[in-house]
Backbone as JSON Lines, residues from 0, in Angstrom:
{"i":0,"aa":"M","n":[-24.75,-12.23,-15.58],"ca":[-23.62,-11.09,-15.53],"c":[-23.98,-9.78,-16.04]}
{"i":1,"aa":"K","n":[-25.5,-9.8,-17.55],"ca":[-24.94,-8.95,-17.72],"c":[-26.9,-7.88,-16.72]}
{"i":2,"aa":"R","n":[-27.21,-9.27,-16.33],"ca":[-28.03,-8.19,-14.71],"c":[-27.6,-7.34,-13.68]}
{"i":3,"aa":"L","n":[-26.45,-8.09,-13.36],"ca":[-26.1,-7.53,-12.61],"c":[-24.84,-5.98,-13.21]}
{"i":4,"aa":"S","n":[-24.91,-6.83,-14.09],"ca":[-24.26,-4.94,-14.8],"c":[-25.35,-3.69,-14.42]}
{"i":5,"aa":"K","n":[-26.44,-4.21,-14.97],"ca":[-27.74,-3.29,-14.78],"c":[-28.49,-2.42,-13.44]}
{"i":6,"aa":"I","n":[-28.24,-3.53,-12.19],"ca":[-28.53,-2.86,-10.82],"c":[-27.57,-2.32,-10.57]}
{"i":7,"aa":"L","n":[-26.15,-2.7,-10.15],"ca":[-24.9,-2.67,-9.05],"c":[-24.5,-1.46,-9.03]}
{"i":8,"aa":"P","n":[-25.52,-0.39,-10.17],"ca":[-24.66,1.28,-10.29],"c":[-26.02,2.04,-9.89]}
{"i":9,"aa":"H","n":[-27.29,1.58,-10.67],"ca":[-28.47,1.66,-9.12],"c":[-28.52,1.8,-7.13]}
{"i":10,"aa":"I","n":[-27.5,0.49,-6.88],"ca":[-27.19,0.52,-5.29],"c":[-26.88,1.32,-5.24]}
{"i":11,"aa":"T","n":[-25.34,0.84,-5.82],"ca":[-24.11,1.86,-5.79],"c":[-24.32,3.99,-5.22]}
{"i":12,"aa":"I","n":[-25.03,4.12,-6.46],"ca":[-26.28,5.41,-6.63],"c":[-26.89,5.84,-5.31]}
{"i":13,"aa":"I","n":[-27.12,4.65,-4.79],"ca":[-28.52,5.14,-3.55],"c":[-27.87,5.06,-2.51]}
{"i":14,"aa":"L","n":[-26.77,4.11,-2.07],"ca":[-25.44,4.31,-1.15],"c":[-25.08,4.78,-0.85]}
{"i":15,"aa":"A","n":[-24.51,5.66,-1.91],"ca":[-24.1,7.2,-2.08],"c":[-24.51,8.12,-1.27]}
{"i":16,"aa":"G","n":[-25.7,7.71,-1.39],"ca":[-27.17,9.21,-1.5],"c":[-27.46,8.67,0.49]}
{"i":17,"aa":"M","n":[-27.42,8.0,0.66],"ca":[-27.51,7.41,2.22],"c":[-26.24,8.01,2.65]}
{"i":18,"aa":"F","n":[-25.39,7.91,2.23],"ca":[-24.03,7.92,2.76],"c":[-23.77,9.76,3.4]}
{"i":19,"aa":"I","n":[-24.66,10.45,1.91],"ca":[-24.55,11.68,2.21],"c":[-24.96,12.21,2.66]}
{"i":20,"aa":"V","n":[-26.51,11.97,3.28],"ca":[-27.24,12.14,3.91],"c":[-27.01,11.82,5.43]}
{"i":21,"aa":"F","n":[-26.27,10.85,5.64],"ca":[-25.78,10.35,6.86],"c":[-25.25,11.39,7.92]}
{"i":22,"aa":"W","n":[-24.39,11.83,6.98],"ca":[-22.93,12.57,7.08],"c":[-23.22,14.09,7.17]}
{"i":23,"aa":"I","n":[-24.03,14.57,6.23],"ca":[-24.92,15.9,7.13],"c":[-25.49,15.18,7.76]}
{"i":24,"aa":"L","n":[-26.51,14.63,8.7],"ca":[-27.32,14.48,10.1],"c":[-26.7,14.54,10.26]}
{"i":25,"aa":"D","n":[-25.69,13.92,10.7],"ca":[-24.24,14.05,12.16],"c":[-23.5,14.81,11.47]}
{"i":26,"aa":"I","n":[-23.23,15.36,10.53],"ca":[-22.71,17.39,10.93],"c":[-23.68,18.02,11.86]}
{"i":27,"aa":"L","n":[-24.91,17.67,11.07],"ca":[-26.3,18.97,12.33],"c":[-26.45,18.03,13.66]}
{"i":28,"aa":"N","n":[-26.26,16.72,14.02],"ca":[-27.18,16.4,15.06],"c":[-26.27,15.2,15.45]}
{"i":29,"aa":"P","n":[-24.7,15.47,16.6],"ca":[-24.2,14.39,15.77],"c":[-23.95,13.64,17.86]}
{"i":30,"aa":"T","n":[-25.19,14.47,18.05],"ca":[-25.86,13.03,19.35],"c":[-26.35,11.96,18.71]}
{"i":31,"aa":"M","n":[-26.8,12.31,17.23],"ca":[-27.45,11.06,16.42],"c":[-26.49,9.79,16.5]}
{"i":32,"aa":"N","n":[-25.33,9.94,15.77],"ca":[-24.1,8.87,16.03],"c":[-24.45,8.54,14.64]}
{"i":33,"aa":"F","n":[-25.05,8.93,13.41],"ca":[-25.09,8.1,12.88],"c":[-24.11,6.81,12.07]}
{"i":34,"aa":"I","n":[-23.0,8.07,11.58],"ca":[-22.03,6.77,11.18],"c":[-21.15,6.13,11.79]}
{"i":35,"aa":"N","n":[-20.94,5.65,13.7],"ca":[-20.6,5.3,13.73],"c":[-21.89,3.77,14.78]}
{"i":36,"aa":"R","n":[-22.77,3.32,13.81],"ca":[-23.65,2.48,14.39],"c":[-23.2,1.29,13.27]}
{"i":37,"aa":"K","n":[-23.16,0.02,13.52],"ca":[-23.53,-0.52,13.16],"c":[-24.25,-1.0,12.08]}
{"i":38,"aa":"I","n":[-24.9,-0.63,11.47],"ca":[-25.97,-0.9,10.62],"c":[-24.97,0.42,9.61]}
{"i":39,"aa":"S","n":[-25.26,0.78,9.96],"ca":[-23.98,1.75,8.76],"c":[-22.19,1.95,8.38]}
{"i":40,"aa":"N","n":[-21.85,0.66,8.91],"ca":[-20.56,0.29,8.86],"c":[-21.22,-0.79,7.51]}
{"i":41,"aa":"K","n":[-21.9,-1.84,7.76],"ca":[-22.89,-2.74,6.86],"c":[-22.68,-2.26,5.92]}
{"i":42,"aa":"L","n":[-23.24,-1.2,6.08],"ca":[-23.7,-0.26,4.51],"c":[-22.71,0.07,4.27]}
{"i":43,"aa":"L","n":[-21.8,0.77,4.67],"ca":[-20.44,1.25,4.38],"c":[-19.53,-0.29,3.25]}
{"i":44,"aa":"L","n":[-19.96,-1.21,4.37],"ca":[-19.02,-2.27,3.98],"c":[-19.62,-3.11,2.48]}
{"i":45,"aa":"A","n":[-21.11,-2.52,1.95],"ca":[-22.08,-2.96,1.44],"c":[-22.22,-2.22,-0.22]}
{"i":46,"aa":"F","n":[-21.61,-0.67,0.08],"ca":[-21.21,-0.04,-1.03],"c":[-19.85,0.05,-1.07]}
{"i":47,"aa":"C","n":[-18.84,0.49,-0.57],"ca":[-17.62,-0.53,-0.74],"c":[-17.29,-1.26,-1.96]}
{"i":48,"aa":"I","n":[-18.53,-2.71,-1.55],"ca":[-18.37,-3.53,-2.39],"c":[-18.8,-3.29,-3.78]}
{"i":49,"aa":"S","n":[-19.93,-2.3,-3.86],"ca":[-20.4,-2.38,-4.48],"c":[-20.19,-1.29,-5.93]}
{"i":50,"aa":"A","n":[-19.04,-0.61,-5.38],"ca":[-18.13,0.52,-5.85],"c":[-17.25,0.19,-6.35]}
{"i":51,"aa":"I","n":[-16.86,-1.02,-5.53],"ca":[-15.29,-1.68,-6.34],"c":[-15.78,-2.48,-8.04]}
{"i":52,"aa":"I","n":[-17.1,-3.44,-7.28],"ca":[-17.89,-4.39,-9.14],"c":[-18.57,-3.43,-9.51]}
{"i":53,"aa":"T","n":[-18.53,-2.27,-9.66],"ca":[-18.91,-1.09,-10.63],"c":[-17.78,-1.09,-11.34]}
{"i":54,"aa":"A","n":[-16.75,-0.5,-10.29],"ca":[-15.79,-0.23,-11.28],"c":[-15.13,-1.04,-12.36]}
{"i":55,"aa":"I","n":[-14.79,-2.47,-11.75],"ca":[-14.16,-3.65,-12.71],"c":[-15.46,-3.89,-13.24]}
{"i":56,"aa":"L","n":[-16.22,-3.8,-12.97],"ca":[-17.45,-3.94,-14.85],"c":[-16.89,-3.09,-15.58]}
{"i":57,"aa":"A","n":[-16.7,-1.72,-15.61],"ca":[-16.44,-0.29,-16.22],"c":[-15.36,-1.16,-17.04]}
{"i":58,"aa":"V","n":[-14.54,-1.26,-16.71],"ca":[-13.22,-1.06,-16.82],"c":[-12.88,-2.34,-17.86]}
{"i":59,"aa":"Y","n":[-14.07,-3.8,-17.78],"ca":[-14.05,-4.84,-18.25],"c":[-15.02,-4.73,-19.75]}
{"i":60,"aa":"Y","n":[-16.23,-3.44,-19.55],"ca":[-16.75,-3.69,-20.91],"c":[-16.68,-2.4,-21.75]}
{"i":61,"aa":"Q","n":[-15.14,-1.23,-20.94],"ca":[-14.44,-0.63,-21.8],"c":[-13.69,-1.27,-22.55]}
{"i":62,"aa":"R","n":[-12.55,-1.92,-22.43],"ca":[-11.55,-2.25,-22.6],"c":[-12.35,-3.82,-24.07]}
{"i":63,"aa":"K","n":[-13.17,-4.25,-23.67],"ca":[-13.52,-5.46,-24.56],"c":[-14.61,-4.27,-25.53]}
{"i":64,"aa":"S","n":[-15.09,-3.46,-25.31],"ca":[-15.14,-2.68,-26.58],"c":[-14.42,-1.63,-26.91]}
{"i":65,"aa":"D","n":[-13.23,-1.9,-26.53],"ca":[-11.59,-0.76,-27.47],"c":[-10.86,-2.3,-28.42]}
{"i":66,"aa":"R","n":[-11.49,-3.53,-27.68],"ca":[-10.71,-4.72,-28.73],"c":[-11.94,-4.83,-30.05]}
{"i":67,"aa":"K","n":[-12.75,-4.56,-29.91],"ca":[-13.69,-4.94,-31.34],"c":[-13.55,-3.68,-32.26]}
{"i":68,"aa":"E","n":[-12.69,-2.44,-31.94],"ca":[-12.4,-1.55,-33.06],"c":[-11.04,-1.67,-33.67]}
């Protein structure tokens, strides 16, 4: 669990950066169609799942530290 909480924020940052780049490239050259590809949909799903898990872990650790005080 502790290892996952260390790795997951990095995965979320990388996926978010990838989608920002895809979005900019899609605006500059819409014929490349980066956003509507199958791999983009799978990466978007992975990004959403990692963002949800990261948020859950952040809430869990925040509540855990509030109980100690």
